N, C-alpha and C positions, 0 to 999 in steps of 0.2 A: 481652760486647762485639761477638762475634761473631756468636751467635745472633740478638741484636738485631737488629742489621743487614741478617741473612736475613732477621728476618722483616719489617723495615720494607721489605725488598726483595720480596719476594712481595707482602706488601702493595698496595704501591704496582702491581704488573703485578693483581694481583686488581681495585683500583681501577680504570685503568682501562678493562682488561675489562669489567668492569660497567657502568663509565661508558658507554661507547662504544657498549653496547646501549642501555643506557635514552636517550641522547641518540638513537640510528638511530631509535628510537620516537618516541621526544619529534618530530625534524623531519619522520617519514613522517606522523603525526597532523597537523602544520601546512600542510603539502603538500597533503592529500587536501581540507584546509579552504580553501587561500590558496594554489594553484596559480600563481595570477599574480607568486609573491613568487620572486624569485629563490634558489635551493636552497643555494647559499653565503652568502649574509645567514641564512637558516632557520640554517643549521648555526653561525655566529656567534652566537646569538643563544641556540641550543640551548644551546651548550659554556659559553658566561656564566652564563646560569643554572643551569646543571648544576653550576658552580663553586661558586657563591654560597650557593646548596643547599649543599652541600657545606661550607663553610666556617660556614654558618648553624650547621650541627651539629656542628661542630668547637670554637666557641664554644660552644655549651650545653655542647658534654662538660667543656671547659675550666673552664666558669662553675663547675662543680657538683665538679670536682676540688681537694680541700681541701689537694694535697699538693702546692700549688703557687700561687705569690702571680701575683695578679691585682687589678688597680688597677678600683673599679668592678664588681665582680664581679656583682651585683643586675642593672645597668643592660645589660650587653653579655650577662648570659642574657636579659633581656627581648628585645633584639635579634635573640640570635641564634634566638629562638622566632619572632618575627616574619618572620625571613629564611625561615625553612624554611617557613612558612605561607604564604608568597608566592609560595615561588620553586618550593617543591617540593609541597605542598597543593593549591592551587592551579593548579599548572601541570604538573610534570615529572610527576606518579602522575597527575591524568586524562588526559591525552595518551596516556601509555604505554599507561593502559588499554585507550584508543581505538584505540590499535593494533592493539593484540593481538588483542581485540573484534573490529577490522576484518578481519584475515586471516582469520580464523575462520569470520567469517561472511556475508565477501559475497559469495561462488560461491551461498549459499541464497539470500540475499537477492534478489540480481541476478535468479536463474531464476526466483525466486516474482514477481516484481515483473513482471518481462516477462510472463510467463505469462497473468496474471490483468488485466493492462491489454492484454495482447494479447484477452484474453476478450471485454471490451467492447467493445472499437474493432470486433471481428466482429462486432457486434451493430449497431452504427454502419454500417459500409460492409456490411452484407448485409439493412440493414432489418429487422432479425429482429424488433423491439419491435412494428412495426406489422405483419408479417408478421403475428405471435400475437393482437395486438388485431384485425387483421381475422378469422383465423381463431375467437377466442371468442365475436367477435359473430353470425359467420354459425350459429355452431353453438348458440347463446342463441336467436337468432330460429327458427330450424327446431325446436327446443326447443317455444319455444312454440307455434309453428305446427302441429307433430303434434300436439299436445296439442288446440287448439281443433280440429281435422282432426278426430282422434276421438270428439270431445262432438259435433260436426255429424251425424258418421256415430252415433252413439247417440239424438240427440234426431229423426231425419228416420225410422229405423227401430223407433222406440219403439211399439208396440202399443198404446199407449192413444193418443197423439198423432201417429200415422202424416203421413210430409210434412213436407215444407217449411214451415213455418207460422212464429209470430211470435216463438217463442224462436230458431228456426234463424236466422231473420232477425236477430235482435244476436247469433249466437254468426258470423257470415256478416261483420256489420258489425268485430268483434274482429282476424276474418282478414283485414279491408281495412288495419284498421289496421299490424297486421304486417307488412305487404308493403309498405305505406308509398303505398298506392294511394287513391282517392276513396271505391270501392265496390267491393266483391268478388259483381257481378251474381247475381243469382236465373237459374237454369240451365232455369227451365221449371215449369210445375204439377205436382203431386202429387197431386192429390185422386184418387183411385180407381184409383192405380197398384199395381201388386203388389212383392210384397216385392223378388220380381225384377230388377223396374223402378227401384224405392227404394235397390237396392246397383247401379243402373248408375249411379244420378245423381250418388250418393256417391264413385264413380269417378271421376265427370265433373270433380266440385269437387274433390278429389284432383289429378286432371291440370293442368287450370283452376289451384289453386294454387301448384302446382310448377312448371310453366312461368311463372309470374307473381315467382314467389321466385329462379329465375334473372335476372330482370332486376333484383331490390334486390339481389343478392350484387353483379351490379356497381357498384351506386349504394354499396353501403357498401364497395367497394374504391377509388372514386374519391374518398370522404371523406375517408378516412385517410389514401390515401395521401397529401392537402394537407396531410394533419397531420405524418408522415414528415418523414424526414431527407431533406433535399435532395442534390442531386447534388453539390453544392462540399463539406459534409458526409463524403458517402458516398468522395470520392474523395481529400480529405486523410486519412481513417483508412487509407484502401485503403496511403498512402504509407508512415506512422509503422508499419504492419503489414510492409513488403516490409523496411526499416532495421530494426525489431525482429529479424524473421528473420535478417537476416543477422546480424547482435549474438548473437543465441541458437547458430548454427551457430558463430561464432567461437567462444563461449566452449568449446563442444562439441567442435570440432577442434583447440583452443590455440591459436587464431589470436587471440585476444582476451586480451590481460595483462590481469586485474582489481587487480594491483599497479599499475598506470601510472594514474595519477592523472589523465592526460590522454585514456586513453582511456575510462576510467570517466567524466569529465565529456561526453564526446560524447555516450557509450550514454544519460548521463541527460537530455540535451538531447529524444535520441528520445522516451522517456519521459515530461518535462515536457511535452510538446507532446501527448501523449496523456492526460495526466491534464486538461489546460485543455481542449480537445478533448470529452475525458467530462461533465467538467464544465457547458461551455456546452451540452450537449446531454444532460443527465440525467433530463428526462421520458420522454428514446427508449431507456434506458437500465433493464435491469431488474438489480436489484447482488441479489449471493448474500445479502448476509447486510448486519446495522445498520453492520457497521466497514466494510465496502467502502464503503457510502453515505458515514459521515462522510469517508472518507479519499479518496475522489474528489471529493466537492465542499465537504464544510466545508475540507479540507486539500489543497484542488488544489495547488496551488502547490508541496509537499514531497512527489517521492516519495518512497520508502522508500532507495533510494538517496542523496537529499539530506541524507537523516535520519542516516543509516550514514555518512557522508562528514564531520559536524559531529560533533565534540567535543561539543559541548552540547547539540545534539540528543540524543546517545545518552546520556548521562548523565542527563538529564530525563526522556527515557522510561523510563529502570532506574529511576529513584527515582520514577517516578508509577505504572510496573506499566502500561504502556502495549503500546509498540511494543518489540518484539525479546525477549519474553516468551522464559525455559525455554531459554536460550544461553549458560549456563554464567556469565556477566557477574560472580559473585561471582566464580570462579576465575581471570579476567583480573585481578581489581583485588587479588587476593591476590597473587596475581604481579608485579606490579608492584610492590608497595609492599615483596616481598622482593628483590626486583634492587637497588633504591635503598638500601630500608635496609644487604643489604650492601655497597653501593658505599660508604655513607657511614660503617659500620665500616672499611669496609679506608682510607678518609682517615685517619680517626681515627688507627686504630694506625697510619700510617704515619706521619701528622706529630703524632705526641703529643706533648706535652711531661710529659716523664719526670722532672725535677727540681725541687726547690726554686728559680725565678728571681725575680730583680726588675727 
């Protein structure tokens, strides 16, 4: 009898310890998802639901125990299963897994989210996409111009038809089109000129073309700058970048607590603004890969932190195999199950009916 009482006392203690851990994990998950709800209210709900889940497992165990008398055994077995499914499988286990996963992943996810978002905001703040487009446009035109000037040189110096003839005129027309001018003028007659004189003429054409190309480049700058990031967007991007840098420094110096739902929510607010700005100016951003394109355009309302804060999003992402891959989710599922099953086991031992009763 004494050993039985000792076992029950130990079981009660073990149940309370594991139940406390489980309830803490559940409350933490709910607080991350719903920071506006008072913590006290969350604790009341969590404890009540865990007790119900524990009692559900006891109903199942008692229903299967043929050594005790029980009316409506089958009905109570079904009721116990329903209670366990509702209050454990759909509530306690998913939220506990979410908390364990969140604690393990939050630092890496926040760091990656800040780094990637800052990268694209920097493109907007510095108008990088437009600058690159300008450089590419200039290089493309310069390459085309050099090719035509080389063709013009070969034509003028062609020993079979030296000089600036009909074919050369056609080449000069193409050069004019590249330079975006009406005509690339003939610089003088070439009939009877020596090879040296013809080479001088080629040099004159090159100099005239390059001088005009400087004006063409100015026009390219004006064209792309009008299509680039406007000042208000650049200023907003810079503002968000400053806030993200402050948060990044705070994390590095242990001044920003990522376990604090309010702190994380504040940081997430800055990231959400960054996502929205990037999405609204997507044409002016060069995304590194297709995943980032989808992340900042199609899913721009959900930052990585937003998803991590939500027990629902974490589980959906895990089951779909999309976000948070390779972060050991299965381990935290197993840990959550073992903690709760341990608590239920000790609850059943502590309050087991061990004699035939009516």
